[in-house]
N, CA, C, O and the ligand as a Tripos MOL2 file, in Angstrom:
@<TRIPOS>MOLECULE
protein
  245   243    62     0     0
PROTEIN
NO_CHARGES

@<TRIPOS>ATOM
      1 N          -6.8890  -47.0800    4.0960 N.3       1 MET1
      2 CA         -7.3380  -46.9130    2.7040 C.3       1 MET1
      3 C          -7.9430  -45.5330    2.5150 C.2       1 MET1
      4 O          -8.7150  -45.0600    3.3490 O.2       1 MET1
      5 N          -7.5870  -44.9000    1.4190 N.am      2 GLN2
      6 CA         -8.1610  -43.6040    1.0980 C.3       2 GLN2
      7 C          -9.4780  -43.8200    0.3680 C.2       2 GLN2
      8 O          -9.6260  -44.7390   -0.4370 O.2       2 GLN2
      9 N         -10.4010  -42.9690    0.6640 N.am      3 HIS3
     10 CA        -11.7080  -43.0930    0.0230 C.3       3 HIS3
     11 C         -11.8090  -42.1360   -1.1470 C.2       3 HIS3
     12 O         -11.1610  -41.0900   -1.1710 O.2       3 HIS3
     13 N         -12.6050  -42.4980   -2.0860 N.am      4 ARG4
     14 CA        -12.8330  -41.6370   -3.2330 C.3       4 ARG4
     15 C         -13.5500  -40.3720   -2.7570 C.2       4 ARG4
     16 O         -14.5160  -40.4350   -1.9970 O.2       4 ARG4
     17 N         -13.0570  -39.2330   -3.2200 N.am      5 THR5
     18 CA        -13.6900  -37.9690   -2.8720 C.3       5 THR5
     19 C         -14.8620  -37.7210   -3.8110 C.2       5 THR5
     20 O         -14.7070  -37.7310   -5.0320 O.2       5 THR5
     21 N         -15.9980  -37.5050   -3.2440 N.am      6 SER6
     22 CA        -17.1700  -37.2370   -4.0670 C.3       6 SER6
     23 C         -17.0260  -35.8970   -4.7740 C.2       6 SER6
     24 O         -16.2790  -35.0260   -4.3280 O.2       6 SER6
     25 N         -17.7360  -35.7430   -5.8660 N.am      7 ARG7
     26 CA        -17.6730  -34.4610   -6.5890 C.3       7 ARG7
     27 C         -18.0850  -33.3100   -5.6850 C.2       7 ARG7
     28 O         -17.4740  -32.2410   -5.6960 O.2       7 ARG7
     29 N         -19.1370  -33.5470   -4.9020 N.am      8 ALA8
     30 CA        -19.6130  -32.4750   -4.0320 C.3       8 ALA8
     31 C         -18.5510  -32.0870   -3.0120 C.2       8 ALA8
     32 O         -18.3390  -30.9010   -2.7600 O.2       8 ALA8
     33 N         -17.8870  -33.0680   -2.4280 N.am      9 ARG9
     34 CA        -16.8780  -32.7690   -1.4130 C.3       9 ARG9
     35 C         -15.6780  -32.0550   -2.0400 C.2       9 ARG9
     36 O         -15.1590  -31.0920   -1.4750 O.2       9 ARG9
     37 N         -15.2430  -32.5260   -3.2000 N.am     10 ALA10
     38 CA        -14.1120  -31.9000   -3.8640 C.3      10 ALA10
     39 C         -14.4360  -30.4540   -4.2360 C.2      10 ALA10
     40 O         -13.6250  -29.5500   -4.0330 O.2      10 ALA10
     41 N         -15.6130  -30.2560   -4.7750 N.am     11 ARG11
     42 CA        -15.9940  -28.8950   -5.1750 C.3      11 ARG11
     43 C         -16.1520  -27.9960   -3.9710 C.2      11 ARG11
     44 O         -15.8030  -26.8170   -4.0080 O.2      11 ARG11
     45 N         -16.6850  -28.5670   -2.8980 N.am     12 HIS12
     46 CA        -16.8450  -27.7780   -1.6700 C.3      12 HIS12
     47 C         -15.4760  -27.3340   -1.1680 C.2      12 HIS12
     48 O         -15.3000  -26.1830   -0.7680 O.2      12 HIS12
     49 N         -14.5120  -28.2450   -1.1890 N.am     13 ARG13
     50 CA        -13.1630  -27.9210   -0.7220 C.3      13 ARG13
     51 C         -12.5520  -26.8380   -1.6050 C.2      13 ARG13
     52 O         -11.9430  -25.8920   -1.1050 O.2      13 ARG13
     53 N         -12.7160  -26.9790   -2.9200 N.am     14 ARG14
     54 CA        -12.1050  -26.0210   -3.8400 C.3      14 ARG14
     55 C         -12.8130  -24.6740   -3.8380 C.2      14 ARG14
     56 O         -12.3050  -23.6940   -4.3850 O.2      14 ARG14
     57 N         -13.9650  -24.6320   -3.2310 N.am     15 ALA15
     58 CA        -14.6920  -23.3610   -3.1810 C.3      15 ALA15
     59 C         -14.1260  -22.4200   -2.1270 C.2      15 ALA15
     60 O         -14.4960  -21.2470   -2.0790 O.2      15 ALA15
     61 N         -13.2310  -22.9250   -1.2820 N.am     16 HIS16
     62 CA        -12.7420  -22.1160   -0.1610 C.3      16 HIS16
     63 C         -11.4780  -21.3560   -0.5150 C.2      16 HIS16
     64 O         -10.4790  -21.4300    0.2000 O.2      16 HIS16
     65 N         -11.5240  -20.6350   -1.6060 N.am     17 TRP17
     66 CA        -10.4280  -19.7180   -1.8930 C.3      17 TRP17
     67 C         -11.0380  -18.4400   -2.4190 C.2      17 TRP17
     68 O         -12.0210  -18.4730   -3.1590 O.2      17 TRP17
     69 N         -10.4890  -17.3680   -2.0600 N.am     18 LYS18
     70 CA        -11.0270  -16.0650   -2.4370 C.3      18 LYS18
     71 C          -9.8760  -15.1050   -2.6540 C.2      18 LYS18
     72 O          -8.8080  -15.2450   -2.0570 O.2      18 LYS18
     73 N         -10.1040  -14.1440   -3.5030 N.am     19 THR19
     74 CA         -9.1340  -13.0650   -3.6060 C.3      19 THR19
     75 C          -9.3010  -12.1670   -2.3920 C.2      19 THR19
     76 O         -10.4180  -11.8730   -1.9660 O.2      19 THR19
     77 N          -8.1750  -11.7380   -1.8450 N.am     20 SER20
     78 CA         -8.2340  -10.8560   -0.6930 C.3      20 SER20
     79 C          -7.7660   -9.4710   -1.1040 C.2      20 SER20
     80 O          -6.9750   -9.3120   -2.0340 O.2      20 SER20
     81 N          -8.2580   -8.4980   -0.4080 N.am     21 ALA21
     82 CA         -7.8510   -7.1250   -0.6850 C.3      21 ALA21
     83 C          -6.3540   -7.0000   -0.4120 C.2      21 ALA21
     84 O          -5.8660   -7.5540    0.5730 O.2      21 ALA21
     85 N          -5.6110   -6.2800   -1.2650 N.am     22 PRO22
     86 CA         -4.1790   -6.1400   -1.0490 C.3      22 PRO22
     87 C          -3.8910   -5.3940    0.2420 C.2      22 PRO22
     88 O          -4.5140   -4.3740    0.5340 O.2      22 PRO22
     89 N          -2.9470   -5.9060    1.0050 N.am     23 ALA23
     90 CA         -2.5620   -5.2490    2.2580 C.3      23 ALA23
     91 C          -1.8340   -3.9550    1.9310 C.2      23 ALA23
     92 O          -0.8270   -3.9580    1.2230 O.2      23 ALA23
     93 N          -2.3420   -2.8710    2.4430 N.am     24 LEU24
     94 CA         -1.7360   -1.5760    2.1850 C.3      24 LEU24
     95 C          -1.4980   -0.8750    3.5070 C.2      24 LEU24
     96 O          -2.3040   -0.9560    4.4340 O.2      24 LEU24
     97 N          -0.3750   -0.1870    3.5690 N.am     25 THR25
     98 CA         -0.0410    0.5670    4.7630 C.3      25 THR25
     99 C           0.4000    1.9570    4.3150 C.2      25 THR25
    100 O           0.9600    2.0870    3.2260 O.2      25 THR25
    101 N           0.1760    2.9790    5.0940 N.am     26 PRO26
    102 CA          0.5960    4.3190    4.6750 C.3      26 PRO26
    103 C           2.1030    4.4020    4.4850 C.2      26 PRO26
    104 O           2.8750    3.7920    5.2250 O.2      26 PRO26
    105 N           2.5030    5.1650    3.4860 N.am     27 CYS27
    106 CA          3.9210    5.3560    3.1940 C.3      27 CYS27
    107 C           4.6310    5.9670    4.3840 C.2      27 CYS27
    108 O           4.0720    6.7990    5.0980 O.2      27 CYS27
    109 N           5.8850    5.5420    4.5930 N.am     28 THR28
    110 CA          6.6640    6.0490    5.7290 C.3      28 THR28
    111 C           7.1470    7.4720    5.4990 C.2      28 THR28
    112 O           7.4930    8.1760    6.4470 O.2      28 THR28
    113 N           7.1690    7.8960    4.2390 N.am     29 ASN29
    114 CA          7.5770    9.2600    3.9230 C.3      29 ASN29
    115 C           6.4710   10.2210    4.3370 C.2      29 ASN29
    116 O           5.3630   10.1490    3.8060 O.2      29 ASN29
    117 N           6.7550   11.1260    5.2840 N.am     30 PRO30
    118 CA          5.7050   12.0590    5.7210 C.3      30 PRO30
    119 C           5.2390   12.9790    4.6020 C.2      30 PRO30
    120 O           4.1340   13.5170    4.6680 O.2      30 PRO30
    121 N           6.0560   13.1660    3.5830 N.am     31 LEU31
    122 CA          5.6610   14.0100    2.4640 C.3      31 LEU31
    123 C           4.7810   13.2700    1.4730 C.2      31 LEU31
    124 O           4.1640   13.8840    0.6030 O.2      31 LEU31
    125 N           4.7240   11.9690    1.6020 N.am     32 CYS32
    126 CA          3.9500   11.1690    0.6520 C.3      32 CYS32
    127 C           2.6840   10.6640    1.3270 C.2      32 CYS32
    128 O           1.5840   11.1370    1.0400 O.2      32 CYS32
    129 N           2.8490    9.6960    2.2280 N.am     33 GLY33
    130 CA          1.7100    9.2000    2.9930 C.3      33 GLY33
    131 C           0.6950    8.4030    2.2200 C.2      33 GLY33
    132 O          -0.3820    8.0980    2.7320 O.2      33 GLY33
    133 N           1.0240    8.0630    0.9930 N.am     34 LYS34
    134 CA          0.0790    7.2790    0.1960 C.3      34 LYS34
    135 C           0.0850    5.8210    0.6560 C.2      34 LYS34
    136 O           1.0280    5.3540    1.2970 O.2      34 LYS34
    137 N          -0.9650    5.1370    0.3210 N.am     35 ALA35
    138 CA         -1.0500    3.7210    0.6750 C.3      35 ALA35
    139 C          -0.0990    2.9260   -0.2050 C.2      35 ALA35
    140 O          -0.1100    3.0630   -1.4280 O.2      35 ALA35
    141 N           0.7150    2.1030    0.4190 N.am     36 THR36
    142 CA          1.6790    1.2970   -0.3080 C.3      36 THR36
    143 C           1.7650   -0.0680    0.3540 C.2      36 THR36
    144 O           1.3030   -0.2550    1.4800 O.2      36 THR36
    145 N           2.3500   -1.0030   -0.3440 N.am     37 ALA37
    146 CA          2.4540   -2.3500    0.2010 C.3      37 ALA37
    147 C           3.4400   -2.3590    1.3740 C.2      37 ALA37
    148 O           4.4870   -1.7180    1.2860 O.2      37 ALA37
    149 N           3.1430   -3.0530    2.4450 N.am     38 PRO38
    150 CA          4.0530   -3.0830    3.5850 C.3      38 PRO38
    151 C           5.3500   -3.8150    3.2410 C.2      38 PRO38
    152 O           5.3440   -4.7650    2.4580 O.2      38 PRO38
    153 N           6.4420   -3.3770    3.8210 N.am     39 HIS39
    154 CA          7.7740   -3.9520    3.6230 C.3      39 HIS39
    155 C           8.2200   -3.8730    2.1650 C.2      39 HIS39
    156 O           8.9960   -4.6960    1.6790 O.2      39 HIS39
    157 N           7.6960   -2.8410    1.4830 N.am     40 ARG40
    158 CA          8.1170   -2.6090    0.1060 C.3      40 ARG40
    159 C           8.4710   -1.1340   -0.0350 C.2      40 ARG40
    160 O           7.9660   -0.2800    0.6940 O.2      40 ARG40
    161 N           9.3490   -0.8600   -0.9880 N.am     41 VAL41
    162 CA          9.6400    0.5270   -1.3120 C.3      41 VAL41
    163 C           8.3720    1.1490   -1.8830 C.2      41 VAL41
    164 O           7.6940    0.5480   -2.7170 O.2      41 VAL41
    165 N           8.0600    2.3500   -1.4300 N.am     42 CYS42
    166 CA          6.8690    3.0350   -1.9040 C.3      42 CYS42
    167 C           6.9800    3.2680   -3.4080 C.2      42 CYS42
    168 O           8.0020    3.7490   -3.8960 O.2      42 CYS42
    169 N           5.9260    2.9260   -4.1310 N.am     43 GLN43
    170 CA          5.9380    3.0930   -5.5790 C.3      43 GLN43
    171 C           5.6640    4.5340   -5.9810 C.2      43 GLN43
    172 O           5.8560    4.8990   -7.1400 O.2      43 GLN43
    173 N           5.2140    5.3630   -5.0320 N.am     44 HIS44
    174 CA          4.8880    6.7470   -5.3430 C.3      44 HIS44
    175 C           6.1000    7.6470   -5.1690 C.2      44 HIS44
    176 O           6.3480    8.5230   -5.9980 O.2      44 HIS44
    177 N           6.8610    7.4390   -4.0940 N.am     45 CYS45
    178 CA          7.9710    8.3410   -3.8140 C.3      45 CYS45
    179 C           9.2970    7.6080   -3.6740 C.2      45 CYS45
    180 O          10.3340    8.2620   -3.5540 O.2      45 CYS45
    181 N           9.3090    6.3050   -3.6840 N.am     46 GLY46
    182 CA         10.5570    5.5580   -3.6140 C.3      46 GLY46
    183 C          11.1720    5.5170   -2.2300 C.2      46 GLY46
    184 O          12.3690    5.2650   -2.0940 O.2      46 GLY46
    185 N          10.3790    5.7580   -1.2040 N.am     47 PHE47
    186 CA         10.8980    5.7440    0.1510 C.3      47 PHE47
    187 C          10.6690    4.3850    0.7920 C.2      47 PHE47
    188 O           9.6580    3.7230    0.5590 O.2      47 PHE47
    189 N          11.6340    3.9940    1.6020 N.am     48 TYR48
    190 CA         11.4520    2.8170    2.4410 C.3      48 TYR48
    191 C          12.1390    3.0650    3.7710 C.2      48 TYR48
    192 O          13.3350    3.3520    3.8150 O.2      48 TYR48
    193 N          11.3880    2.9560    4.8480 N.am     49 ARG49
    194 CA         11.8770    3.1900    6.2130 C.3      49 ARG49
    195 C          12.5810    4.5480    6.3190 C.2      49 ARG49
    196 O          13.6680    4.6590    6.8860 O.2      49 ARG49
    197 N          11.9280    5.5830    5.7530 N.am     50 GLY50
    198 CA         12.4020    6.9430    5.9110 C.3      50 GLY50
    199 C          13.6060    7.2990    5.0720 C.2      50 GLY50
    200 O          14.2600    8.3060    5.3420 O.2      50 GLY50
    201 N          13.9190    6.5120    4.0680 N.am     51 ARG51
    202 CA         15.0990    6.7840    3.2600 C.3      51 ARG51
    203 C          14.7230    6.6430    1.7910 C.2      51 ARG51
    204 O          13.9890    5.7280    1.4180 O.2      51 ARG51
    205 N          15.2280    7.5510    0.9570 N.am     52 ALA52
    206 CA         14.9560    7.4660   -0.4730 C.3      52 ALA52
    207 C          15.7980    6.3460   -1.0770 C.2      52 ALA52
    208 O          17.0230    6.3380   -0.9570 O.2      52 ALA52
    209 N          15.1360    5.4280   -1.7090 N.am     53 VAL53
    210 CA         15.8380    4.2930   -2.3000 C.3      53 VAL53
    211 C          15.7440    4.3390   -3.8130 C.2      53 VAL53
    212 O          16.7040    4.0130   -4.5100 O.2      53 VAL53
    213 N          14.6020    4.7380   -4.3150 N.am     54 LEU54
    214 CA         14.3850    4.7810   -5.7530 C.3      54 LEU54
    215 C          14.0720    6.2130   -6.1820 C.2      54 LEU54
    216 O          13.5480    7.0110   -5.4050 O.2      54 LEU54
    217 N          14.4030    6.5130   -7.4220 N.am     55 SER55
    218 CA         13.9460    7.7630   -8.0090 C.3      55 SER55
    219 C          12.7590    7.4290   -8.8870 C.2      55 SER55
    220 O          12.9190    6.7840   -9.9230 O.2      55 SER55
    221 N          11.5820    7.8530   -8.4950 N.am     56 PRO56
    222 CA         10.3760    7.4290   -9.2300 C.3      56 PRO56
    223 C          10.3260    7.8820  -10.6760 C.2      56 PRO56
    224 O           9.8270    7.1430  -11.5250 O.2      56 PRO56
    225 N          10.8270    9.0760  -10.9880 N.am     57 VAL57
    226 CA         10.7200    9.5600  -12.3580 C.3      57 VAL57
    227 C          12.0760    9.7250  -13.0280 C.2      57 VAL57
    228 O          12.1610    9.6850  -14.2560 O.2      57 VAL57
    229 N          13.1460    9.9130  -12.2400 N.am     58 ASP58
    230 CA         14.4540   10.1410  -12.8000 C.3      58 ASP58
    231 C          15.0300    8.8160  -13.3370 C.2      58 ASP58
    232 O          15.4490    7.9520  -12.5670 O.2      58 ASP58
    233 N          15.0400    8.6770  -14.6530 N.am     59 GLY59
    234 CA         15.3980    7.3990  -15.2200 C.3      59 GLY59
    235 C          16.8250    7.2830  -15.6830 C.2      59 GLY59
    236 O          17.2790    6.1680  -15.9410 O.2      59 GLY59
    237 N          17.5790    8.3980  -15.8090 N.am     60 ASP60
    238 CA         18.9000    8.3240  -16.4290 C.3      60 ASP60
    239 C          20.0440    8.2680  -15.4170 C.2      60 ASP60
    240 O          21.1920    8.5050  -15.7910 O.2      60 ASP60
    241 N          19.7730    7.9690  -14.1780 N.am     61 THR61
    242 CA         20.8580    7.8670  -13.2050 C.3      61 THR61
    243 C          21.2870    6.4240  -12.9580 C.2      61 THR61
    244 O          22.1930    6.1770  -12.1620 O.2      61 THR61
    245 ZN          5.5650    7.2420   -0.6140 Zn       62 ZN62
@<TRIPOS>BOND
     1     1     2 1
     2     2     3 1
     3     3     4 2
     4     3     5 am
     5     5     6 1
     6     6     7 1
     7     7     8 2
     8     7     9 am
     9     9    10 1
    10    10    11 1
    11    11    12 2
    12    11    13 am
    13    13    14 1
    14    14    15 1
    15    15    16 2
    16    15    17 am
    17    17    18 1
    18    18    19 1
    19    19    20 2
    20    19    21 am
    21    21    22 1
    22    22    23 1
    23    23    24 2
    24    23    25 am
    25    25    26 1
    26    26    27 1
    27    27    28 2
    28    27    29 am
    29    29    30 1
    30    30    31 1
    31    31    32 2
    32    31    33 am
    33    33    34 1
    34    34    35 1
    35    35    36 2
    36    35    37 am
    37    37    38 1
    38    38    39 1
    39    39    40 2
    40    39    41 am
    41    41    42 1
    42    42    43 1
    43    43    44 2
    44    43    45 am
    45    45    46 1
    46    46    47 1
    47    47    48 2
    48    47    49 am
    49    49    50 1
    50    50    51 1
    51    51    52 2
    52    51    53 am
    53    53    54 1
    54    54    55 1
    55    55    56 2
    56    55    57 am
    57    57    58 1
    58    58    59 1
    59    59    60 2
    60    59    61 am
    61    61    62 1
    62    62    63 1
    63    63    64 2
    64    63    65 am
    65    65    66 1
    66    66    67 1
    67    67    68 2
    68    67    69 am
    69    69    70 1
    70    70    71 1
    71    71    72 2
    72    71    73 am
    73    73    74 1
    74    74    75 1
    75    75    76 2
    76    75    77 am
    77    77    78 1
    78    78    79 1
    79    79    80 2
    80    79    81 am
    81    81    82 1
    82    82    83 1
    83    83    84 2
    84    83    85 am
    85    85    86 1
    86    86    87 1
    87    87    88 2
    88    87    89 am
    89    89    90 1
    90    90    91 1
    91    91    92 2
    92    91    93 am
    93    93    94 1
    94    94    95 1
    95    95    96 2
    96    95    97 am
    97    97    98 1
    98    98    99 1
    99    99   100 2
   100    99   101 am
   101   101   102 1
   102   102   103 1
   103   103   104 2
   104   103   105 am
   105   105   106 1
   106   106   107 1
   107   107   108 2
   108   107   109 am
   109   109   110 1
   110   110   111 1
   111   111   112 2
   112   111   113 am
   113   113   114 1
   114   114   115 1
   115   115   116 2
   116   115   117 am
   117   117   118 1
   118   118   119 1
   119   119   120 2
   120   119   121 am
   121   121   122 1
   122   122   123 1
   123   123   124 2
   124   123   125 am
   125   125   126 1
   126   126   127 1
   127   127   128 2
   128   127   129 am
   129   129   130 1
   130   130   131 1
   131   131   132 2
   132   131   133 am
   133   133   134 1
   134   134   135 1
   135   135   136 2
   136   135   137 am
   137   137   138 1
   138   138   139 1
   139   139   140 2
   140   139   141 am
   141   141   142 1
   142   142   143 1
   143   143   144 2
   144   143   145 am
   145   145   146 1
   146   146   147 1
   147   147   148 2
   148   147   149 am
   149   149   150 1
   150   150   151 1
   151   151   152 2
   152   151   153 am
   153   153   154 1
   154   154   155 1
   155   155   156 2
   156   155   157 am
   157   157   158 1
   158   158   159 1
   159   159   160 2
   160   159   161 am
   161   161   162 1
   162   162   163 1
   163   163   164 2
   164   163   165 am
   165   165   166 1
   166   166   167 1
   167   167   168 2
   168   167   169 am
   169   169   170 1
   170   170   171 1
   171   171   172 2
   172   171   173 am
   173   173   174 1
   174   174   175 1
   175   175   176 2
   176   175   177 am
   177   177   178 1
   178   178   179 1
   179   179   180 2
   180   179   181 am
   181   181   182 1
   182   182   183 1
   183   183   184 2
   184   183   185 am
   185   185   186 1
   186   186   187 1
   187   187   188 2
   188   187   189 am
   189   189   190 1
   190   190   191 1
   191   191   192 2
   192   191   193 am
   193   193   194 1
   194   194   195 1
   195   195   196 2
   196   195   197 am
   197   197   198 1
   198   198   199 1
   199   199   200 2
   200   199   201 am
   201   201   202 1
   202   202   203 1
   203   203   204 2
   204   203   205 am
   205   205   206 1
   206   206   207 1
   207   207   208 2
   208   207   209 am
   209   209   210 1
   210   210   211 1
   211   211   212 2
   212   211   213 am
   213   213   214 1
   214   214   215 1
   215   215   216 2
   216   215   217 am
   217   217   218 1
   218   218   219 1
   219   219   220 2
   220   219   221 am
   221   221   222 1
   222   222   223 1
   223   223   224 2
   224   223   225 am
   225   225   226 1
   226   226   227 1
   227   227   228 2
   228   227   229 am
   229   229   230 1
   230   230   231 1
   231   231   232 2
   232   231   233 am
   233   233   234 1
   234   234   235 1
   235   235   236 2
   236   235   237 am
   237   237   238 1
   238   238   239 1
   239   239   240 2
   240   239   241 am
   241   241   242 1
   242   242   243 1
   243   243   244 2
@<TRIPOS>SUBSTRUCTURE
     1 MET1         2 RESIDUE 1 A MET
     2 GLN2         6 RESIDUE 1 A GLN
     3 HIS3        10 RESIDUE 1 A HIS
     4 ARG4        14 RESIDUE 1 A ARG
     5 THR5        18 RESIDUE 1 A THR
     6 SER6        22 RESIDUE 1 A SER
     7 ARG7        26 RESIDUE 1 A ARG
     8 ALA8        30 RESIDUE 1 A ALA
     9 ARG9        34 RESIDUE 1 A ARG
    10 ALA10       38 RESIDUE 1 A ALA
    11 ARG11       42 RESIDUE 1 A ARG
    12 HIS12       46 RESIDUE 1 A HIS
    13 ARG13       50 RESIDUE 1 A ARG
    14 ARG14       54 RESIDUE 1 A ARG
    15 ALA15       58 RESIDUE 1 A ALA
    16 HIS16       62 RESIDUE 1 A HIS
    17 TRP17       66 RESIDUE 1 A TRP
    18 LYS18       70 RESIDUE 1 A LYS
    19 THR19       74 RESIDUE 1 A THR
    20 SER20       78 RESIDUE 1 A SER
    21 ALA21       82 RESIDUE 1 A ALA
    22 PRO22       86 RESIDUE 1 A PRO
    23 ALA23       90 RESIDUE 1 A ALA
    24 LEU24       94 RESIDUE 1 A LEU
    25 THR25       98 RESIDUE 1 A THR
    26 PRO26      102 RESIDUE 1 A PRO
    27 CYS27      106 RESIDUE 1 A CYS
    28 THR28      110 RESIDUE 1 A THR
    29 ASN29      114 RESIDUE 1 A ASN
    30 PRO30      118 RESIDUE 1 A PRO
    31 LEU31      122 RESIDUE 1 A LEU
    32 CYS32      126 RESIDUE 1 A CYS
    33 GLY33      130 RESIDUE 1 A GLY
    34 LYS34      134 RESIDUE 1 A LYS
    35 ALA35      138 RESIDUE 1 A ALA
    36 THR36      142 RESIDUE 1 A THR
    37 ALA37      146 RESIDUE 1 A ALA
    38 PRO38      150 RESIDUE 1 A PRO
    39 HIS39      154 RESIDUE 1 A HIS
    40 ARG40      158 RESIDUE 1 A ARG
    41 VAL41      162 RESIDUE 1 A VAL
    42 CYS42      166 RESIDUE 1 A CYS
    43 GLN43      170 RESIDUE 1 A GLN
    44 HIS44      174 RESIDUE 1 A HIS
    45 CYS45      178 RESIDUE 1 A CYS
    46 GLY46      182 RESIDUE 1 A GLY
    47 PHE47      186 RESIDUE 1 A PHE
    48 TYR48      190 RESIDUE 1 A TYR
    49 ARG49      194 RESIDUE 1 A ARG
    50 GLY50      198 RESIDUE 1 A GLY
    51 ARG51      202 RESIDUE 1 A ARG
    52 ALA52      206 RESIDUE 1 A ALA
    53 VAL53      210 RESIDUE 1 A VAL
    54 LEU54      214 RESIDUE 1 A LEU
    55 SER55      218 RESIDUE 1 A SER
    56 PRO56      222 RESIDUE 1 A PRO
    57 VAL57      226 RESIDUE 1 A VAL
    58 ASP58      230 RESIDUE 1 A ASP
    59 GLY59      234 RESIDUE 1 A GLY
    60 ASP60      238 RESIDUE 1 A ASP
    61 THR61      242 RESIDUE 1 A THR
    62 ZN62       245 GROUP 0 **** ****
């Protein structure tokens, strides 16, 4: 049989969540080196694993 969860217990359980700082890793582009999300294309220079994938400002290609 399951027991009724008290308000205190339920609230205590729900209190255990927190926002965490975003994981950031330095850009793989040596010319950029800005902090970017790991395993993502760099939002500053468009590099991923040493290769240009995106054009950050060039929009008409
Ligand atoms: Zn970059």
